C-alpha positions, 0 to 999 in steps of 0.5 A, a space after each residue: 499499500 502506498 504511504 500514508 504519513 510523513 513521519 520525517 516531517 516535523 523533524 530539523 536536522 538539517 538546514 531547519 528540514 527533516 534529516 531524510 533530506 541530508 540523506 537524499 541531498 548527498 545522494 544526488 549530489 553524488 550521483 550528479 557528480 557522478 552523471 556531469 563528471 562522466 559527460 564532461 569527457 564523454 565527447 572527447 573520449 569517443 573522438 580522441 585517437 586511440 593512440 592518446 587513449 580514446 576510442 577515434 570515433 569522427 567528431 559527428 559520431 561522437 556528438 550524436 552519440 552525446 546526444 542520443 545518450 541525453 535522450 534516452 536518459 530522459 526516455 528511461 525516466 518515464 519507465 522508471 517512474 511508472 515501475 516504482 509508481 506501480 510496482 517497486 516504489 521510489 526508495 528501492 527504485 533509487 538504490 537499483 538505479 545507483 547500483 546500475 550506475 555504479 557499475 556502468 561507470 566501472 564498465 567505462 573505467 575499464 579498458 574494454 573499448 567500445 564493448 565496455 563503453 557500450 555496456 557501461 553507457 546501457 547500465 547508466 542509461 537505465 539506472 538513471 531512469 530508476 534513479 532520477 524522476 524518484 529521488 526527487 519524488 522522495 523529497 517531496 514525500 518528506 513533507 505534509 501538503 501543509 508543510 511551508 519548508 517544501 519549496 525550502 527544501 527542494 531549493 536546499 536539494 538543487 543545490 545539491 545536484 548543481 554542487 555535484 554538477 560543479 565538482 564532477 567535472 573538476 575532478 574527473 577533467 583533471 584526472 582525464 588530463 593528467 592521468 587519462 581517460 578511465 581515471 575520470 570514469 573511475 571517479 564517477 564511480 567511485 562518486 556513485 559509490 559514496 552515494 550509495 555507501 550513504 544513502 544506506 548509512 541514512 536509511 533510518 531517517 528515510 525510513 518512512 518515506 516512500 516505501 511502497 507504490 505510491 499507486 500499487 497494481 492490484 495482486 490480481 493485475 501483477 502476473 499479466 502486468 509483469 509478463 508484458 513488462 518482461 515481453 517488452 524487455 524481451 522484444 526490445 532485446 531481440 529488436 535492439 541488442 541482437 541487431 546490434 551485437 549481430 553489427 546489423 546496426 551500427 552506432 548510427 542506426 542506434 542514433 537514428 533509432 533514439 531519435 525517431 523513438 523520441 519523436 514519435 513517443 511525445 506524438 502519441 502521448 498528446 494523440 491519447 490525451 486529446 482523443 480521450 473521453 475522460 477530459 472535458 473541453 476546458 482541459 482540452 484546451 489546457 492540453 492544446 495550449 501546453 503543446 506549444 509549450 512542449 515544443 518550445 521546451 524541447 527546442 531549448 534543450 536540442 541547444 542547452 544540451 549541446 554543452 557537452 557535444 558542440 560546445 565541447 569541440 568549440 572548447 577543446 579545438 577553438 579555444 584557449 584553455 589559459 586565464 591569466 597564464 594558467 592552463 586548465 582541462 577544457 572539461 572545466 568548461 562543464 562546471 560552470 553552469 552549475 556555477 552559474 546557477 548556484 549564483 543566480 538562481 537566488 538573484 532570480 527568486 528574489 527578482 520574481 518575489 520582488 516583481 509579483 504581479 508584474 513577473 512575466 506570465 508562464 508562456 512569457 518565461 518560455 519565451 524568455 527561455 528562448 530567446 537566451 538560449 538562441 542568444 547563447 548560441 549567438 555568442 558563439 558567433 560573436 566569440 569567434 571574432 575575438 581571438 588571442 594572437 595563438 588564433 584561439 578564442 579567448 577562455 572568458 569569452 567562450 565562459 560566457 556562452 554558458 552563463 548566458 544558456 543558464 539564465 535561458 534555463 532559469 527562466 524555462 527550467 523551473 517552471 516547465 514542470 509546473 506548466 505541465 501539472 496546470 495544464 494536464 488533465 485530471 485523467 492524466 495527473 499521474 503521467 504529467 512528469 513522464 509527459 515533461 521528461 519526454 520534452 528534453 528527450 524529444 529535443 536532444 534526440 532531434 540534436 543528434 541529428 542536428 550535431 552532425 551538421 557542426 564542423 569547425 569550417 561552418 562554426 558561424 554558420 552552424 550557431 548563427 543559423 540556430 541561435 537566430 531560428 531559435 530567436 525568432 521561434 521565441 519571437 513567434 512564442 510571444 506573439 502567441 503569448 495571449 492566445 496561449 493564455 485564452 486557452 489555458 482558461 485562467 491557469 497562471 
């Protein structure tokens, strides 16, 4: 049965929050340390020559794989959330997910070439699907509906996310630069192991939280559903695993398949909802209003997540890795986003509070997110015209790209899930988290195809066209705001 009480809620053991928040804070911090640490050096590893410790893949293939990897993490998050809600419970799902992630990083730390790397990435994708949606759910379950500390608790929790995201690339990048790629991946494995250790040691702090599924399957349906799940897994193995093992589908084929799945699933999701007889006419209007916001979110992540793909190529090949004569690893650029969030998030929160009713509406904030992520890409073009005596772009100029992208993130990302929950029909309320995850999945799935167009020779054209097109999409969305707000029927 679902958990009915939250015993930890009255406690004040972690910054005035429930003691269980400390357990989840450090679990997520170490998981993000491992995720962003590995991601910070993944594209470099894939495209670095074998003689220098990499896999020697073409740049276009490497960046496509990174984007497909990001899309897959969000796609599995939908399945992981469902399994936790209906069968496993969030607490066990987080533990199983952490184990799979740790073993995935261990595989990548082994010098097994493409085989061990592929096995590692698959394990990390599956493990992230179990852990990513459920650890956030557990944070929410620490509080009763009347507990006013909830928002502050999530702010503390997100600070842990960004601390992990900040330190992960610093550590993995330094190890990769000075010892080798596999040491960087090994650091990610150690980080996830530390997260699991403290998760187990802190189990008493979360003993009453998310132990049971929130919407468990009836006993008489479990056998049938489990059979279907096993059947789907076997089918996926036959459709995907066997052709890959036999060499019938190469890396390009896998990337293309992920792109197709990430594009088709949202269309199916919306079609099912809009055609359902369980929703009212007002709910149908709100769902239609959500579609342009969903597309805007997908477009935002198409650009934003290129921090780990095309922008790695820019920082590796086109940018000086020195500031005031001090040289640093290229992966350290990946820490700027998390550092910028830590600094800017409180300022944005204070700004919205001060503006009160004058702050932008929900679709207005989506407009801001699109415009700023587009401006971030246009900044790459500007940076290309300002080079040092060595012909390289200036590190501080390129660093501003990540800061501008972060401003866009702070405008769009915090309201994305909120908009999903407010505009989704009541009959589909439990699936809104999955719907939201499909937007960044779709963006990165499409991005896996778009990044193939990048090369050093057409850098200005690539970032300029995409950046300008995104800003224009933001303008188009701004023009549509009155219609969207009308279709939202009073939802703020």
